[in-house]
N, C-alpha and C positions, 0 to 999 in steps of 0.2 A: 343688215346682216343678222343671220341667227347667232346666238349665244348659246353657250355649252350649258345643259341643264345638270342641276345638282353639283355645280363649283361656285357658289355663292361668292364664298370668301378671296377665290381671286378674282372675279367681276368686280367684286367691290374692291381691290386694290389697282384695278385698271381704271375703274371709274374714278376713283382718288385722285390717281396722277393726271387724268384728263384735266379733272375741275379743277385740281390746283396749279397746273400748268407745269408741274415738277416731273418732267418725262426724263427718265434716265435713259443712260447710252447704251446700256445692254439689261435685258431680264432673261432670268432664267426661270422657264416654267417645266417644273419638275413632277414628276407622279409617272404611273403605270403609263403605257399607251392605251388608248382606247378611252382615256376618260375625257377627252374634250379638251387638251391640250392644243391641238392644231384650230381648231374651232375657235378657240379662246385666243389665241394668236391673232388670226384671221380677224375677228370682231375687234381688236383692239387696234389691230391696223388699220382699219376701215374708219373707226373714230380718229385716228391720228393724220390719215391722208384727207379728210372731209375738210372742205373750206367753208361749211356753214353749219357748222354743229348746234346742236339743240342739247344744252345741258355736257352730258357725256357722250352722248350717242351721235350716229351720224345722220344727215338729214335724211339720205337715199336718193336725192334728186339732183344735187349739184352733178358738174360734171367729173367730179372727181369719185364720188360714190357710183356715176353710171359705170364709169370705167373699171372700178373696182369690182362691181357686181358682174361685169364681163370677163374680170380677169385680165384685162390689157392693162392696167396702170402700169405706165414706168415705172414707178418709183416704189414700187412693193416688190421683192427681189425674194425668190422661193427656191430654197435646195431643199431635197426629200432623199432618205437613202432609199425609199423604194420606188420613187418617180424619177430620180435626177436634178438637172440634166447630167447625161454622160457623155464623155468625150472621148475619141478615139485614141487621140497623144497631146501632147502639148500646143501643137500646131494648129490641131482643130479646135481647142479651148479658147486660144488666141483669136482664132476669128469668129467666136461667139459673140452674137449682140444678146441687148436688155431682153429680145423677144424670148430667147431660150430660157431665161431665168421667171418668166410671170407665171402668175399662177393659171393662166388659162393654159399655156404649155404645160405646166406641170398635170393639172388635170385631164389633159389629151392623152398622157401616157399611161399606157395601161399598170396598174400595180405590181409588181416584183417582188420577189422576196428580197427582203433587206440587204444591201450591200455597203459595204466600207464607201464615206464618201471621199475620193481623192483629193489629194491636194491642190490638184492642178486645177479642179472644178472651185475649189475657195478661192484660189489663187485668182482666179477670173472674177470670180464673185466680189472679191476685196477691189481689183481695178473699177467694177462698175460702181462701186460704192462710192469713189472719188469724184465721180461724176455730180453738179451740183441737181440737185431735185427739180425735174421738169417743170413742176406747178408751183415752186417757190414756196412749199411748205416743208414737210415731212419725207424723208425714204425711210422705208422700213424695210429690216432683212429678217425673214423666217429661216431657221437653218433647223430641220428634222431629221436626225438629232444629232446631238452631240455624242451618244455613244457610239454613232459609226465614223467618227472622223478620225483620219489616220493621225498619228503622232505627229507627224510635221504639218497637217494642217491645222492639229492644236495652238503650236507655236504659233504660227502664222496669224490665227484667229485673236490668242494673246496681243501681238504687238497691235493689232488693227484695232482692237478694243482699248488701247494703250493709248492710241493715237487718231480715235474716231471722228471722223467728219462731223462738223456741226449740225445739226437736225438730223441725226441719223440713228437711227434704233435698230437692235438687234433683239431678236426677239431667239432666244436658244430653247431648244426643248430638249430635254434628258430625262430619263426613267429615275435618277435620283442625282444627290449630290456628291454620292460618294467618291466617282470615277472623275468627276470635274475638279482639275488642278486648283488649290487654294489662291493661285495667283489670276486665275478667271473669274472666282467665286467672288472674290475681293472686287470685281469690277462690276457684277451684276445685283440687279433686284429681285429676289429670288420669290416667286410665287408657284405655291403647291398646288396641284390638282390632286386629290385626293381620292381612293377607290369609292367608286361609285355604291350605294345600297340596293340590295337584291331586286326591291321593289320600281328603284329608278331605270336599274337596266332594263329591267322587264318592259318599262314606259318608252324608253328611247328604244329596245329592238322592236316592238310591236309597232312602232309609229314609223322606223325608216328603215325596217327591213323588209316591206313590202311583203307581195303575195307569198314568199318563201317562209316570212317569219310568222305569218298569220297560220299557214299550215303545219307548223310545228306543234304536237302535241302539249299540251299544259305541262306534263310529265317529264317529256323530254327537253322542253324548255327549261326546266327547273335545273335539270342537271347541266345544262348548257352556262346557264347563269351562275352554277357554283363553280363550272369550271374555269369560268372567265375571270373569277378572284375580284370581282368590281369593277370590267372592263368591258364596256358595253360595245366596243370596237372587237375584242376577242370573241365576244359572243357572235357578233352579226358575223365575224368572219367564220367561226365554228357552222352555222348554218349554210353559210355560201360553201361550204365543203361539205356538208351533208356529213357531219359529225355524229348528228343523232340516226342517222339513217344506214351510214356506212360504217363507224368505227364503234360507235357503241353497244351493238348486237356483239360483234366477237370480242369485244373487251370486256363485256360481263359473263360471256361463256369462259373464257381465261378466267376471270375472278372466280367462277364457279370451279375450276379445276381443271379444265378442259386446255391442256397447253397447245393442242392441235389446233385451235380457234387463232392462233397468230397468223395462220395462214388469210385468213379473213380480214386482218389488220394491213397485212403485206400487201393485201389487194387494194384495199383503199388507200393506200400510198402511192402505189403506182397511178392511181386514176388520177395523180398529180401531173402525168406526162414525163416525158423522159429530162426534165430540167430536175438536176440533181439538188440544187437548194430549194426547190419548191417539195420536192421528196422530204427534205429534212425536217421543214418547218410542219409536215404533216406527222412525219413520226414523233416530234415533242410531242405534239399535241395527243396522239395516240399515248407514250408513254406518262404525261399531263393524267390523260382520264386513269389510266391504269393505276397509278400512284393516288389519285384521287378517292378511287374504290376501294383501297387495300387501309383506308385510313384507321377500320376499326381492327386490322387484325395486325396493326404493326408490333402487339406484344406477342404474338406466335412465333413460332421457331420457322414455320413455313413462309409467315408476312415477313420477318425481318431478312428471311434468305432473297424473297421476290423484290422486296423494296432496293437489296443490293443488288440484283439483277436488273433492274431496270435503273439503276446509275451507272452501271457498268454499259447498259446500251444507250444511254446519253451521252457519256464521256467517249463511245465509238462514235457514234455521231458527230462529235464536237471536235472528235480526231480525224473527220472526212472517209472515215469507214461507210463503205455502202449502206444504206437505209434499209435495206433488205437482208443482208448478212447481219446487221446489228440486229434487227427484229428476229431473224432465224435464230442466232444465238439466246436471244432472250427466250424464244421457245423452249428451247433445251434445258436453260437454265430454270426455266418457271415450271417443267416437267420434275426436273430433278428435285425441287424444293418438294413439289406435293409428294412425290414418294419418299423423301426422308419426314415428312410430318405422318404420312399414312405407318412407316414402318416403328416412328418412337411412341405410337399410342399402345396405351397398356391391352394386353391381350391380343396384339395385333399377330396374325400366324407367321410362324417361322416356315419357309420351306427350303429344304434341303436336296 
């Protein structure tokens, strides 16, 4: 099982747990998405499931390792906000079998914009954890991520951790610890995944991004790495979305003062298709790109006004305003900020 790069401290925590046999009932893997949390969880799970470990590493050859490598180990249950499983109603969830929660089932699902994890999904997951491990060893549950769990689901999770079955470990992913209730934190061993260094992000992207990543010019890749803020996953997603070809050019024209270039950002957002959640994700990325480009202008009058306009656009998107309408309104405010800045310059001509 591949282990995440650049997360040595987190991996040492997992290795120590395996070496000492002191496996906690729950671990909170917290840090920015795209920094290796899921890969770390999968590698730890592989070691726990292996029946012939070599130190703290899975052997890779026993039946448990072979089943895990194929994503069909029945004692590894996975729920992800972007891949499901999703059920139409409670009855649909009640009929679900373990196969719906396996790693292979999650890998087969096309990633979608992250959605709330319904309580019905967690309720079925908890029911399945009550079953004895099929191999007589450990049962591992990966929840990606707590940030998307419904309030009722969080209460259910707490009750489950309070009465966790023996030989069962929960690996709970979260962006940070702030949104996790103290009652749940107290039952988890915390493992931090830190933002990756830029050189490490480039290394991961070049090796994992395939031909698309290799085709990105070095200067454009530097922009995407900076935008990713230490997240290799976010940088890879930006490449997949063609941020460098579709969003950076119009964003740069806007940063140079051309408010009408917002049309290019609208076109790039529309390229996500008719899925509004996907359009909102692209809109957030476009706004982040503009905000990143304004860092040197934050102290100017126009910079402050444009930063305020970006924040207003983001609030509009989070309030379910149409992404296109939010961007069009941003373009108007962007142009107005530039006009005010021009008018305030010494010696500006006054037309009557």
